C-alpha positions in Angstrom: -30.3 0.4 23.4 -30.6 1.4 19.7 -27.5 1.4 17.3 -27.4 3.3 14.3 -26.1 2.4 11.4 -25.6 4.3 7.9 -25.0 1.8 4.6 -23.4 5.3 3.1 -20.7 5.5 5.4 -17.2 5.3 3.5 -14.0 4.3 5.2 -10.8 4.9 4.3 -7.9 2.6 3.8 -4.6 3.0 4.8 -1.2 0.9 4.6 2.4 0.9 4.7 5.6 -0.8 3.9 8.2 -0.9 5.8 11.8 -2.3 6.5 13.9 -2.9 9.1 17.2 -0.7 8.6 18.9 -3.1 11.5 17.1 -6.4 10.9 15.9 -5.9 7.3 12.7 -7.8 8.2 9.7 -6.5 6.3 6.6 -5.8 7.1 2.9 -4.8 6.2 0.1 -3.9 7.3 -3.8 -2.4 6.5 -6.5 -0.9 7.8 -9.5 -0.2 6.2 -13.5 -0.6 6.5 -13.8 -2.6 3.3 -14.2 -6.4 4.7 -11.5 -9.4 4.5 -9.2 -6.3 3.6 -6.5 -8.8 4.8 -7.0 -11.6 2.3 -6.5 -9.2 -0.7 -4.5 -5.9 0.2 -1.4 -7.2 2.0 1.3 -9.3 0.0 5.0 -10.0 1.4 7.8 -12.6 1.1 10.2 -12.8 3.9 14.3 -11.6 2.3 12.5 -10.2 -0.7 9.5 -7.7 -0.5 6.1 -6.4 0.9 3.1 -4.7 -0.9 -0.1 -3.3 -0.6 -3.1 -2.9 -3.6 -5.5 -1.1 -3.0 -8.2 1.6 -4.3 -9.9 -0.7 -6.7 -8.1 -3.4 -5.5 -6.5 -6.7 -7.4 -5.6 -9.1 -5.7 -3.2 -10.8 -9.0 -1.0 -7.9 -8.5 0.0 -8.8 -5.4 0.9 -12.1 -6.8 2.8 -10.9 -10.1 4.2 -8.3 -7.9 6.0 -10.9 -5.9 6.4 -12.7 -8.6 8.1 -9.7 -10.6 10.7 -8.6 -7.7 11.8 -12.3 -7.6 12.5 -12.3 -11.1 15.0 -9.0 -10.2 13.0 -6.2 -11.2 12.9 -3.0 -8.8 9.8 -2.1 -7.1 9.1 0.6 -9.8 9.8 -1.7 -12.4 6.9 -3.8 -11.1 4.4 -1.4 -10.7 4.9 0.0 -14.4 4.7 -3.8 -15.9 1.5 -3.9 -13.2 -0.2 -1.4 -14.8 1.0 -1.2 -18.5 -1.8 -2.8 -20.0 -4.5 -2.3 -17.2 -7.3 0.0 -17.8 -8.4 0.4 -14.5 -4.8 1.5 -13.4 -6.4 5.3 -12.6 -8.3 3.6 -9.5 -5.3 1.8 -7.7 -2.8 2.0 -5.3 0.7 0.6 -4.9 3.3 0.8 -2.8 6.5 -1.5 -2.6 9.4 -1.6 -0.5 12.0 -4.8 -1.5 14.8 -6.4 0.7 17.4 -3.5 -0.5 15.2 -1.0 0.4 14.2 0.8 -2.9 10.3 1.9 -2.4 8.3 2.9 -5.1 4.0 3.9 -5.4 1.6 5.2 -7.8 -1.7 6.3 -6.3 -4.2 6.6 -9.1 -5.9 9.9 -10.7 -9.4 8.2 -10.0 -8.8 6.9 -6.7 -11.0 8.1 -3.8 -10.1 11.5 -2.3 -8.2 12.4 -0.1 -5.7 9.8 -1.6 -1.8 10.2 -1.5 1.2 8.6 -0.8 4.3 9.4 1.2 7.3 7.5 0.3 10.3 7.8 3.2 13.3 6.4 4.0 12.5 2.3 5.1 8.9 2.7 4.1 6.0 4.0 2.1 2.5 4.9 3.2 -0.7 5.5 1.4 -4.0 5.9 1.5 -7.2 6.8 0.2 -11.1 8.2 1.1 -9.3 10.0 4.1 -10.0 12.8 6.0 -6.5 14.6 5.3 -3.3 14.0 4.3 -2.6 14.1 8.1 -3.3 10.3 8.6 -0.5 9.5 6.5 2.1 11.9 8.1 1.0 11.0 11.0 1.8 7.7 10.3 4.9 8.8 8.5 6.1 10.8 11.4 5.4 7.6 14.3 7.3 5.2 11.8 10.8 7.9 11.9 10.3 8.2 15.7 10.3 4.4 16.2 14.0 3.5 15.0 
């Protein structure tokens, strides 16, 4: 049997950060065709917050994002501070939820299509290089129905 493999195939990335409304536990997940995505995209600290940094990933955004949450910044303020002086901001995606349930997201204009994010109650989902918005819509629907 001969396996076919194409180097030109592109795979999307999608992630979610969430908080359980009953236990207040935080979580983050990511799936991608990119190698070692779990070492760069998801960042979490119990009782503080969870974030995912994807697109043109900057690992230090996760480290700095958690530090800023620890210093008392809201998720929206964290995103604003991370992107403020970043020349590549339009290639990035960032999603954050904190232990209080505050949520924020950013999807840069130059992130590969299809791209976007959904902010829902107790979660944020984001993706890029996806077939359509339906991927995130189904993620949101599944999370909302699991409560």
